[in-house]
N, C-alpha and C positions, 0 to 999 in steps of 0.2 A: 436776092433773098426770096425763098419760097414762102408764100402766104398760104397757110393751111385752112384758115377760116376767116370769114368777114362778118362783122356785126354792124348793122346800121342803127344808130341811136339818134338820128336826126329828129329834131323837134322835142326831144326829151331833155329835161333839166335835172340837175343834181338832186338826189343821188341815183337816179335811174340808170344813167349810162354805166356807172361803176357797178351797180348791182347786177345788171345784165352781163357785163364783162366778167365779173366774178363767177357767175353761173356757167358761162360758156367755157372759161378757163378750166373749171372743175371737170368738164367733160373731155378735155383735151389731154394728150400725152405730153410728157416732159420733152421740152425742146421744140414743140410745135409753135407756130407763129400765128398770132391773131391780129387782124387789122380792124380797128374800130373807127367809124366815122361819126362825128358829133357836130352839132350846131351850138352847143353850150360853150360860151367863151371861158367859163370857169373850169371846163374839163381839162385844160392844160395843167393847172395846179393840181386838180383832183387826181389825174392819172400819174403825175409825178409822186404824189403822196402814196397812192395805191401801190405803186411798184416798190417804193421803199418799205412799206409796211408788210407786203406779202412775199417779197423776195423774187417776184417775177421781174424779168428784165424789160425795161422800157427801151426798145431798140431805136425808135424814131418818133418824133412828133413834128407834124407839118401844120402850119397855120395858114389857111387861105383867107379870102375875104369873108366868107360866110361859113366855112367848114373847117373842122379841125380833125386831123387824122393822127391816130395813136397806134403804134405797132408794138405789141408786147410778145415776148417769148416766155412760154410756160416754163416754170422752174422744175 
């Protein structure tokens, strides 16, 4: 899968990772893929809810020991 853009939200807590993601997705074309890296454990739930509410596809979520990676496809 091609990643078109990456967003580093390490060190930021809710709601900043979602707000920055929303802004970046608005600048992207339909079908493009965004990879977001976060350190906020709540981001797993937040990104699931965000995808449901906005219609963007949550392609993948990976939980590491200290980082969480979210991959979204722009609707």
